C-alpha positions as CSV (number, residue, x, y, z in Angstrom):
1,M,33.9,10.6,-0.4
2,D,31.8,13.6,0.6
3,I,28.2,12.3,0.8
4,K,27.0,15.6,2.3
5,N,26.6,17.0,-1.1
6,T,24.0,14.4,-1.9
7,A,21.8,15.2,1.1
8,R,20.0,17.9,2.9
9,P,18.1,18.1,6.2
10,L,14.7,16.5,6.1
11,D,12.2,19.4,6.4
12,G,9.5,21.1,4.4
13,A,12.0,23.1,2.3
14,G,13.9,19.9,1.5
15,V,10.8,18.1,0.5
16,S,9.8,20.9,-1.9
17,A,13.3,21.1,-3.3
18,F,13.2,17.3,-3.9
19,L,9.9,17.6,-5.8
20,R,11.3,20.4,-8.0
21,S,14.3,18.2,-8.8
22,L,12.1,15.5,-10.4
23,P,11.5,15.4,-14.2
24,A,7.7,15.8,-13.6
25,Q,5.5,16.5,-10.6
26,P,4.3,13.1,-9.4
27,L,0.7,12.1,-9.2
28,L,1.8,9.4,-6.7
29,L,4.7,10.0,-4.3
30,G,5.6,6.7,-2.7
31,L,7.2,6.9,0.8
32,G,8.5,3.4,1.6
33,E,9.0,1.8,5.0
34,A,12.2,-0.1,5.7
35,R,10.3,-1.6,8.6
36,H,6.6,-1.5,9.8
37,F,5.7,0.0,13.1
38,V,8.6,2.5,13.5
39,G,7.3,5.3,15.7
40,E,9.8,7.9,14.4
41,L,9.1,7.1,10.8
42,G,5.3,7.5,11.3
43,E,5.9,10.9,12.8
44,V,8.2,12.0,9.9
45,R,5.6,10.7,7.4
46,N,2.9,12.9,9.0
47,E,5.1,15.9,8.9
48,I,5.8,15.3,5.2
49,F,2.1,14.9,4.4
50,R,1.1,18.0,6.2
51,H,3.7,20.0,4.2
52,L,2.6,18.4,1.0
53,V,-1.0,19.4,1.8
54,E,-0.3,22.9,2.9
55,H,2.4,23.8,0.3
56,E,2.2,21.4,-2.6
57,G,-1.4,20.9,-3.3
58,Y,-1.7,17.2,-2.2
59,R,-5.1,16.1,-1.2
60,S,-4.9,12.3,-0.8
61,F,-3.2,9.8,1.4
62,A,-3.0,6.1,0.7
63,I,-1.6,3.4,3.0
64,E,-0.9,-0.3,2.7
65,S,-4.2,-1.3,4.3
66,D,-7.4,-3.1,3.3
67,C,-9.0,-1.0,0.5
68,L,-12.5,-1.8,1.7
69,M,-11.7,-1.0,5.4
70,G,-10.2,2.3,4.2
71,L,-13.7,3.4,3.2
72,V,-14.5,3.7,6.9
73,V,-11.6,6.1,7.5
74,D,-12.4,8.2,4.4
75,D,-16.1,8.5,5.5
76,Y,-14.9,9.7,8.9
77,I,-12.5,12.3,7.7
78,M,-15.1,13.5,5.1
79,T,-18.2,13.6,7.3
80,G,-17.2,13.0,10.9
81,A,-19.3,9.8,11.0
82,G,-18.5,7.6,13.9
83,T,-15.9,8.0,16.6
84,L,-12.1,8.0,16.2
85,D,-11.8,4.9,18.4
86,D,-14.2,3.0,16.2
87,V,-12.6,4.2,13.0
88,M,-9.1,3.1,14.1
89,E,-10.5,-0.3,15.0
90,R,-12.6,-0.9,11.9
91,G,-10.7,1.2,9.3
92,F,-7.3,-0.5,9.2
93,S,-5.9,-3.9,8.5
94,H,-2.6,-5.5,9.5
95,G,-2.8,-4.0,13.0
96,F,-2.1,-0.5,11.6
97,G,-5.1,0.9,13.5
98,T,-3.0,0.7,16.7
99,S,-0.3,2.9,15.4
100,P,-0.2,6.3,17.3
101,A,1.1,8.0,14.1
102,N,-1.9,6.7,12.1
103,R,-4.3,7.9,14.8
104,D,-2.7,11.3,14.8
105,L,-2.9,11.4,11.0
106,V,-6.6,10.6,10.9
107,R,-7.3,13.1,13.6
108,W,-5.4,15.8,11.7
109,M,-7.1,15.0,8.4
110,R,-10.5,15.2,10.0
111,A,-9.7,18.6,11.6
112,Y,-8.4,19.9,8.2
113,N,-11.6,18.9,6.4
114,E,-13.7,20.7,9.0
115,E,-12.0,23.9,8.2
116,H,-11.5,23.7,4.4
117,D,-13.9,23.4,1.5
118,E,-11.4,21.3,-0.6
119,K,-11.4,18.0,1.2
120,L,-8.6,15.5,1.9
121,R,-9.2,11.9,1.0
122,F,-8.0,8.7,2.6
123,F,-7.4,5.4,0.8
124,G,-6.3,1.9,1.7
125,F,-4.7,0.3,-1.3
126,D,-4.0,-3.2,-0.2
127,G,-6.4,-6.1,-0.9
128,P,-8.4,-7.6,1.9
129,L,-5.5,-10.0,2.5
130,E,-3.1,-11.3,5.1
131,Y,-1.3,-14.5,4.1
132,W,-4.8,-15.8,3.7
133,A,-7.7,-13.8,2.2
134,A,-11.1,-12.5,3.1
135,S,-14.4,-13.7,1.7
136,P,-15.4,-11.9,-1.5
137,R,-18.8,-11.4,0.0
138,Q,-18.5,-7.7,0.9
139,A,-17.1,-6.7,-2.5
140,L,-19.5,-8.8,-4.5
141,T,-22.7,-8.0,-2.6
142,A,-21.8,-4.3,-2.5
143,L,-21.2,-4.3,-6.3
144,Y,-24.5,-6.2,-6.8
145,S,-26.3,-3.6,-4.6
146,L,-24.9,-0.7,-6.6
147,L,-26.2,-2.3,-9.8
148,D,-29.5,-3.1,-8.3
149,G,-32.5,-0.8,-9.0
150,P,-32.0,1.0,-12.3
151,L,-30.1,-1.9,-13.9
152,P,-31.5,-5.1,-15.3
153,R,-31.4,-8.0,-12.9
154,T,-30.3,-10.5,-15.5
155,V,-27.0,-12.0,-14.2
156,V,-27.9,-13.7,-10.9
157,T,-30.4,-13.4,-8.1
158,R,-29.2,-12.2,-4.7
159,E,-30.3,-15.5,-3.2
160,T,-28.1,-17.5,-5.6
161,L,-25.2,-15.2,-4.9
162,D,-25.6,-15.7,-1.1
163,A,-25.9,-19.5,-1.5
164,L,-22.7,-19.7,-3.6
165,L,-20.8,-17.5,-1.2
166,G,-21.9,-19.6,1.8
167,P,-20.4,-19.0,5.3
168,D,-17.5,-16.4,5.3
169,D,-15.3,-18.5,7.5
170,R,-14.8,-21.1,4.7
171,W,-13.1,-18.4,2.7
172,S,-11.1,-16.7,5.5
173,N,-9.8,-20.0,7.0
174,E,-6.3,-19.0,8.1
175,A,-5.1,-22.6,7.8
176,T,-5.3,-22.2,4.0
177,A,-2.1,-20.1,4.2
178,M,0.0,-23.3,4.7
179,D,-2.4,-26.0,3.5
180,P,-3.9,-25.4,0.0
181,S,-6.1,-28.5,0.4
182,Q,-8.3,-26.5,2.8
183,S,-8.9,-23.7,0.3
184,I,-12.2,-23.6,-1.6
185,G,-10.8,-21.4,-4.3
186,R,-11.1,-24.0,-7.0
187,S,-14.5,-25.4,-5.9
188,A,-17.5,-25.5,-8.2
189,D,-19.0,-22.6,-6.2
190,A,-15.9,-20.5,-6.5
191,Q,-15.6,-21.1,-10.2
192,R,-19.2,-20.1,-10.8
193,L,-18.6,-16.9,-8.7
194,R,-15.7,-16.0,-11.0
195,L,-18.0,-16.2,-14.0
196,I,-20.8,-14.2,-12.2
197,T,-18.3,-11.6,-11.2
198,D,-17.1,-11.3,-14.8
199,D,-20.7,-10.7,-15.9
200,L,-21.3,-8.1,-13.2
201,V,-18.1,-6.2,-14.2
202,A,-19.3,-6.3,-17.8
203,L,-22.8,-5.0,-16.7
204,L,-21.1,-2.2,-14.8
205,E,-19.1,-1.1,-17.8
206,T,-22.2,-1.0,-20.0
207,Q,-24.4,0.8,-17.5
208,A,-21.8,3.1,-15.9
209,P,-23.5,6.3,-17.3
210,Q,-26.4,5.6,-15.0
211,L,-24.2,6.0,-11.9
212,S,-22.9,9.1,-10.3
213,P,-19.1,9.7,-10.5
214,D,-18.8,8.6,-6.8
215,G,-21.0,5.6,-7.6
216,R,-18.8,4.6,-10.5
217,A,-15.6,4.9,-8.5
218,R,-17.1,2.9,-5.6
219,A,-18.5,0.2,-8.0
220,A,-15.1,0.0,-9.7
221,L,-13.4,-0.6,-6.4
222,Y,-15.8,-3.4,-5.5
223,A,-15.4,-4.9,-9.0
224,R,-11.6,-5.1,-8.9
225,T,-11.6,-6.3,-5.3
226,A,-14.1,-9.1,-6.0
227,T,-12.2,-10.1,-9.1
228,G,-8.8,-9.9,-7.3
229,L,-10.0,-11.9,-4.3
230,L,-11.5,-14.7,-6.4
231,R,-8.2,-14.9,-8.3
232,Y,-6.3,-15.0,-5.1
233,H,-8.4,-17.7,-3.6
234,Y,-8.0,-19.8,-6.8
235,W,-4.2,-19.7,-6.3
236,M,-4.6,-20.4,-2.6
237,A,-5.8,-23.8,-3.6
238,D,-2.7,-24.4,-5.8
239,A,-0.3,-27.0,-4.4
240,S,2.6,-26.3,-6.8
241,P,5.9,-24.6,-5.9
242,A,4.8,-21.6,-7.8
243,R,2.0,-20.9,-5.3
244,W,3.5,-18.2,-3.1
245,T,5.2,-16.4,-6.0
246,R,1.9,-16.2,-7.8
247,L,0.0,-15.0,-4.7
248,S,2.6,-12.3,-4.1
249,A,2.3,-11.1,-7.7
250,L,-1.5,-11.1,-7.6
251,R,-1.4,-9.0,-4.4
252,A,1.0,-6.6,-6.1
253,A,-1.4,-6.3,-9.1
254,M,-4.3,-5.6,-6.8
255,M,-2.3,-2.9,-5.0
256,A,-1.3,-1.3,-8.4
257,A,-4.9,-1.2,-9.6
258,N,-5.9,0.6,-6.4
259,L,-3.1,3.0,-6.7
260,R,-4.1,3.8,-10.3
261,A,-7.5,4.7,-9.0
262,V,-5.9,6.9,-6.2
263,A,-3.9,8.7,-8.9
264,E,-7.1,9.9,-10.5
265,H,-7.8,12.0,-7.5
266,G,-4.6,14.1,-8.0
267,P,-1.3,14.2,-6.1
268,A,-1.2,11.6,-3.3
269,L,1.3,10.5,-0.7
270,V,1.5,6.7,-0.7
271,F,2.9,4.9,2.4
272,S,3.9,1.3,2.3
273,S,6.8,-1.1,2.6
274,N,9.8,-0.4,0.5
275,L,9.3,-3.8,-1.1
276,H,5.9,-2.8,-2.4
277,L,6.8,0.6,-3.7
278,Q,10.2,0.1,-5.3
279,R,10.4,0.1,-9.1
280,T,12.2,-3.2,-9.2
281,R,11.4,-6.9,-8.6
282,S,10.8,-7.6,-4.9
283,C,12.5,-10.6,-3.4
284,M,11.9,-12.1,0.0
285,P,12.9,-15.3,1.8
286,F,9.8,-17.4,2.6
287,G,10.5,-20.7,4.4
288,D,12.9,-22.7,2.2
289,Q,12.0,-20.6,-0.9
290,R,13.1,-17.2,-2.1
291,L,10.1,-15.4,-3.7
292,G,10.5,-12.9,-6.5
293,W,7.7,-10.8,-8.2
294,W,7.2,-7.4,-9.8
295,S,6.2,-5.0,-7.1
296,A,3.2,-2.7,-7.1
297,G,5.7,0.2,-7.6
298,A,7.2,-1.4,-10.7
299,I,3.7,-2.0,-12.1
300,I,2.4,1.5,-11.4
301,G,5.7,2.9,-12.6
302,T,5.1,1.4,-16.1
303,Q,1.7,3.1,-16.2
304,L,2.5,6.5,-14.8
305,G,6.2,6.9,-15.9
306,D,7.7,10.1,-14.4
307,R,4.4,10.8,-12.7
308,Y,5.4,8.2,-10.1
309,A,8.3,8.9,-7.7
310,F,9.7,6.7,-4.9
311,L,11.3,7.8,-1.7
312,A,12.7,4.8,0.1
313,S,13.3,5.0,3.9
314,A,16.3,3.7,5.7
315,L,17.3,3.5,9.4
316,G,20.7,3.9,11.0
317,T,20.6,2.5,14.5
318,A,17.3,0.6,14.8
319,G,16.7,-0.4,18.4
320,D,20.0,-2.1,19.3
321,D,20.9,-3.0,15.7
322,T,23.7,-0.7,14.4
323,P,24.8,-0.9,10.7
324,S,28.3,-1.7,9.7
325,P,30.2,1.4,8.6
326,D,30.7,0.0,5.1
327,T,26.9,-0.4,4.4
328,I,24.7,2.3,2.9
329,E,23.0,2.9,6.3
330,G,26.4,3.0,8.0
331,I,27.7,5.6,5.5
332,L,24.6,7.7,5.8
333,S,25.0,7.6,9.6
334,T,28.0,9.9,9.2
335,L,25.8,12.8,8.0
336,P,25.5,15.7,10.5
337,W,21.7,15.5,10.6
338,D,19.5,13.1,12.6
339,R,17.0,13.2,9.7
340,A,18.1,13.6,6.1
341,L,16.7,13.5,2.6
342,I,19.2,12.1,0.1
343,D,19.3,12.2,-3.7
344,A,19.7,8.4,-4.2
345,R,21.1,8.6,-7.8
346,R,23.8,11.1,-6.8
347,L,24.6,8.9,-3.8
348,A,25.0,5.9,-6.2
349,E,27.6,7.9,-8.1
350,T,29.4,9.0,-5.0
351,I,29.9,5.8,-3.1
352,T,31.5,2.7,-4.5
353,R,30.7,-0.9,-3.6
354,P,28.9,-0.5,-0.3
355,A,28.4,-3.8,1.5
356,P,24.8,-5.1,1.9
357,R,23.5,-4.7,5.5
358,V,22.6,-7.8,7.4
359,S,20.1,-6.8,10.1
360,R,19.4,-8.9,13.2
361,D,15.8,-7.6,13.0
362,F,14.0,-9.9,10.5
363,A,11.4,-7.2,10.0
364,Y,13.9,-4.7,8.7
365,F,14.6,-4.7,4.9
366,P,18.0,-2.9,4.3
367,L,18.6,-0.9,1.2
368,D,20.0,-2.9,-1.7
369,P,23.2,-1.3,-3.0
370,A,22.5,-2.6,-6.5
371,Q,19.2,-0.7,-6.7
372,L,20.2,2.8,-5.6
373,D,19.9,4.2,-9.1
374,M,16.3,3.0,-9.2
375,I,15.3,5.1,-6.2
376,D,14.5,8.8,-6.5
377,G,15.4,9.7,-2.9
378,I,16.0,8.3,0.6
379,V,14.4,9.4,3.8
380,F,17.1,8.5,6.4
381,L,16.6,8.4,10.2
382,K,19.9,8.1,12.1
383,H,18.2,6.8,15.2
384,A,15.0,4.8,15.6
385,V,14.2,3.4,19.1
386,R,10.4,3.1,19.0
387,L,10.1,-0.2,17.2
388,R,7.1,-2.3,17.8
389,P,7.5,-6.1,17.4
390,L,5.6,-7.6,14.5
391,G,3.1,-10.3,15.0
């Protein structure tokens, strides 16, 4: 079994060769994380993105972070507004603003834009979600404001909108994650807000020619975010066993809608968990349940076809967790390079019946041997020692 023929060193030449091997040049190139907060993987991602920008015409970067908070980062790299410290604090969700690799990336993108006329763009593509969800206030009021002025004020007054939204903390109550009875997602106010949002989205569609291209894109972001959040809150109030499966699927759909918008800006590198970017159903243990839903990658893959490509990541020794030699990660650890780029489909034809890896790190999601032929490539790091705990 000679797996060396399926792999090459991970460098710029290897990345370009990988892109040339695809049936079509992707509009979205997904780079998955086997685990969040791996310092070495963040550095590799930055190197790949710099190569894509300088040699392959990529101009956008998207990350698994709040899509509205991402506007702060995009504004900074486009205009220099604010300070880097403030942008890292206000421009990322899920704690990603504390990542040194993310800080280095934002700094580099800003420096690039200062020196080039063709600008880089930054996008968050997750919803404003954790296990609970944010208030729809920011998205709804921002959409309302963009429609204010040249558009007829026939749907609802701003005062009524504010009254229906009420205090933000009644929406963002973290206790709703485990106690659906504390959610207001099925209250009379929330139900009316869903109807109002539908009317605002319809108004946007009929009056879109009055907005600039940037205004239309911004309004569309606010519209799909408000709609998605109100749907999410509705299911936060559900007490049935289907609750978390439905919530996971809704989050994936929000991610996919945002990725579709990112694709309109041309080739982009997308960075997120392998679970979100893979082309297959995602599965995850959750308490005494095992959740299963179609991932954002599966959804966007049906829309973009060959214009979507997926590079999964995998780690050999991660901290003090070493893979068994008969797992995919154990087999890849025999490669002569510390960092490698593997043709996943050729690897699937080369190795037979690898064992699934069982990691002591709950935050690490091993490669699924049954899904190798659904992956375009694998970014493999033989050693990863800079692992930050989650939570």
